[in-house]
N, C-alpha and C positions, 0 to 999 in steps of 0.2 A: 504114347505116340508124341513125337515132336510136332510143333506147328509147322515149322519151315526147316527143311534140310537142303543145304546148298551142296551140290555134288559136282566136283570137278573131275572130269575124266582126263587122266594124264597118260601121255605116251612120250617118253624121252623129253619131258619138259622141265627138267630140273631148274634151268635158268629162269623160266617163267614162274615156277613155284617160289623160287627165292625172291623174285622181283615183286610178285603180285599177291601171294598168299597172305603175308602179314596184313595188307590192307583189307583183304576180304574178312579176315578174323576181326580186325579192329572196327570195321564199319558195318558189321552184321551182328549186333548184340542180340542175344536171344535166339539166334539161329544155330543149328547144328551144322558144322562144316566138315565135309567128308571129301577125301581124295580117293578116287578109284583108279588104281594103276593098271593100265592095259598092257601088262607084260613088258615094261620098259627095259631097255638094254643099257641105259645109262645108270647113274647113281641116284635116281629119283627116290627110290624106296629107302635107301640108307640115309639120304639127306632128310627125308620127312621124319624118320624114326629118331634121328639125332636132334633135329632143330624144332620139330613140331610134334612132340609125343602126345599132346592133348588132342590132335586132329585124328579123327577116326580114319583108318586106312583099310581099304578093301582091295585085296589082291586078286586080279584076274589072270589065270595061268597062261592064257594065249591072247595075242593081240586080236581082238574081235572086231576092231573098227569102232567108229563112233556109235553106230546104231545098236549092234548087239552088245557092245561094251557097256552102254548105258542100261540096256535091258537087264543085263547080268547084275550090274551094280544096284540098280533101283529095286530089284527083287529082294535085296537085303536091307532096304531102308524103310523104316516105319515113320511116316510123316504125313501130315495133311496136305502139304504143298511141297513139291519138288522144285528146286531151281537148278536147271542144267546150265552150268557156267563153264565156259572155256578157260583153260589155264592162262591164256594170254589176254585176260581182261582186267583192267584196273577199275575198281568200283569206287563210287563217291560216297561221302557220308550221307546216311539216310536213304540209301538207294532202294532198300527193301520196302519201307513203310508205305509209300504211295501206292505201289502195286498191290501189296497185301491188303490194305484198307479197301481198295477198289474191288478186289475179288471177294472180300468178306461181305461186302454190301450187296453183291449181285451173284447169286448162285448159278446163273446162266453163263457166267464167264468161266470158261474152262482153262484158258491159257492167256498169257500176256507177256509183253516185253517192254523194257525201258527204251529211252533214246540211246542209240548206239553211235558214238563219235569215234573218230580215228585217233588212236593213241599217239601216233607220230605227227599228226597235223590236227590238233584238237579243235580247230575252227571248222573242220570238215566232218560231214557224216561219213560213217564207215560202210563199206560195201555190204557186209553181211547183216542187214537188218535196218540200218539207217533210222528213218522216222516211222518204221512199220512196214511189214511185208504185204505186197499186193500181188494179184494174179490177173493176167489178161485172158481174153476169150479163147486163145490158142494154147493156154497153159504155160506161157512164159512168165516167170516170176520177176518182179521188180519191186522197188521200194519208194515210199515217199522220201525224197531226198537222194535217190539213186536210180537213174535209168541206164541200164546196161553198164558201161564203164564210167559214165559221167556222174560225178558226185557234187552235191550242192554244199555251200557253206552254211553253217548253222547261224541263222539270224533270228531265231525264236519262232520261225514259221511253223514248227511242229512241236510247240510247247503245249499241245492239247491232249485231250483224252478222247480216243476214237476207236471204233471197231475197224479191224484190219482183216486181211485174209490169212496171213501166216506170221508167226512170231519166230524170230531168229533162234537157231540152236546155240548161238554164242552166249545167250542169256535168256533162257526160256523158263518162265514161271508156269507151272501146270499143276492142276489138282491130281493127286496121286490116284484117286479112285477112277477118274476119267482116263488117265494114262493106262491103267490096268484094264479097264473095261474095253477100250478100243485097241488093245493089243500092243501098245507101246510103239517103238520105232521099228520099221521094217528092216530086219537084219541084212537082207540082200542088197539094200542100198549101200551098205558099208559106210559111206560118208558122202555128204552133199545131197541136199534136197529131202533128206529123210524127215526133217522137221516140217517141211511143207506138206509132205504126204500125210503126216499125223494131223496137221492143222486142217487139211482138206477133210479128213474124216470127222474132225471136231465140228467143222462148219456143216457138214452133211447131216450130223446128228442133231442139228438145230441149236447148237451151243455157240458161244461167242469167243473170238480171239480178239484181245484188246491191246492197244498201245497207250502208254502213259508217259508223257513227256516231262512230268515232274520228277521222274527218276532218270538218271543218266549214268552210263558207263563208257569206258574207253577201250576199244578193241584193237589189238595189234593187227590181227588178220593174217591169213596165209601161214599160220604157225605150223600146220601139218603138211599142206601141199601148197606150193606157190601158185599164183594165179595163171602163170604161163606154162604150168606143168602139163604135159600130155595126159598124164594119169588123171588129173582133175578134169581136163576136157572130156576124156572118156566117161568118167563118172557122171558129169553134168548132163551129157547127151543121152547116155543109157538110162540114167535115173529120170530124166525128163520125159522120155518115152513111157517108161513104166508108170510114172506119175499120172499121165493122161489116161493110159489104158486101164489102170486100176479104178480111177475115180470119176471119169466122165460117163454119162449115160450112153447107151448104144446109139441113140439118135444124134447125139453130139459127136460121137466118135466117127460116124460114117462120113462126115465132111471135114471135121477138124483134124483128124489123124492124117489123111492124105496131104493136107496143106502143110502140116507140121513136118512131114517127111520131106516134102519139096523144099521147105525152108532149110532143113538140115543139110540137104544136098548142096544148096547155095552156100551155106556156112562152110561146109567141107571144102568146096572149091576155092572159096575166099582164103581159107587157111593155107591151102596148098600153093596158091598162086601169089599171095601177097604177104603171108605171115610165116607159118611154120608147116613144113611137110608132115612132121610128126603129129601136130595137132589135127591136121586134116585126116591122117590115117586113123587117129584116135576116134574121130567121128564115125568112120567106117566100121571100126571094131565095135563101137557102141551099138550100132544098128544090128550087126551080126549077132552079138550076144543077146540083145533084146529079143530078137526073133527066135533064137535057140532056146530061150527060157519062156516061150509063150504059154506053154501048158501050166507052168508054175504061176505065172502072172494071171492066167485065167482063173485059177482057184482063188487067188488074192482078190481079184475083182469081185467075185461072189461074196467073199468075206467082208469087203468094204461096203458092198451093197446092203448087207444084213444090218448095218448100223445106221443106214441112211434114212432120215425122216423127212427131209425137205428136198425138193427138186432144184429149186433156183436159189443160189447163194448170192445174197445182195452185194457182197464185196468183190465180186469178179468184175473187172473192168470190161465193158462190153465191146471193145474194139481191139484190133491187133496192135500191140505196143511196138512190134517190129516196123510196121508201116509208119506209125506216128514218129518214131525215132529216126529211121533211115531215110524216109521219103519226105516227111513234113519238117524235119529238123527240130523236133521238140526235144529239149534237153532238161526241162524241169517238170516235176510232177504237177505243179500248179498250172502249167501250160497245156496239159492234156485236155482234150475236148470231151 
C-alpha cells in the first residue's frame, strides 16, 4: 500500500494535464500520481499514454461525474491517504508535507486542505476553498477568504492551522479508511457540494477537517462548468437542499428548511429580474427535482444518521451568512460577528 496517492479525475482536460501534470509529478516526491479518465472525448488518454507512460491511468467507461467518478477510481487505489486533486491546479514545492505531517500526528484528522489561491490572480484567494471551508446555520457554505462572490487578497491572514467545516474538492486530502467507511461521495450530487456533504458526515462522526496554510496551491476554477452556467446554478441549489435534508437533525430541519426555501425563492426572483432568466428557471428545476427524489434522500438521511456520533458541530457558524453579507454589508471573514 502506498502512503499517498494523488488522484486526478480528468474529463476533456488535455490542456490542463499538459500544463499542470508535470508540476504535480515534480513537486510530489514519494507520492503515487494517478489520472482517472472520466470517459473523455478529447485526446487526453492518448496524450497521457504518449507523454506520461509512468503515470497510472484508470479508465472509466462512462462519464460518471465528479462524485461517482472518484468513487469508481478510488475503489481501485490502495493507499493510506487519498488526495483528490483537480486537473486545473498548480501545486507548489513541498505542498504535500505540511498536511501529511499534520494528519500523521493526529489520528482524529480525517480530511484536510491547503490554502487555495487563484491561478490567474495569485494574490487573491480562489472561490473553491480559499482559506478553508465553513458552513452557516442555514447550510450556506462560505470560506475564510471568500464570502459569496467576494474574494479577499492573500496578506498572510490565513497562514494558520485550524479546524474547518469542509475541505475543498479541488484539493482534498482524506484518509482512505474514513472515505470508505462513510461511503465516499454521494453519486447523486454529480458535481458541486459533494465534498461538503462528505465533510459533514466526517464532522458528525466526531472527526476533524483541517486547514493548513503552510501548504498552498493555485486553482484555475470553473474548468468543468463556468460560474454563470445555469447547469451549475441548478446543481448548487438542488445539492444545497439535499445537503441540509441529509445531514441536519429533525428539530433543525423543522425551522431551517422553510427559511432556506424562502431564501431560494428570493434568489430565483433576483436571477429572473436582474441577472439571468435561465439561472432563475434553474433554481425552480432544482426544487422540483429535489422533491421528486425525496424518498431516495430520506434513505440517505438515515444512512448519514447511522454514522453520527455528535449532535453539535463546533465549526458551524451560528448566524445566517446571507443576512451578514446582504444586510450588514460584511465582506471579509474576519468581520463576521
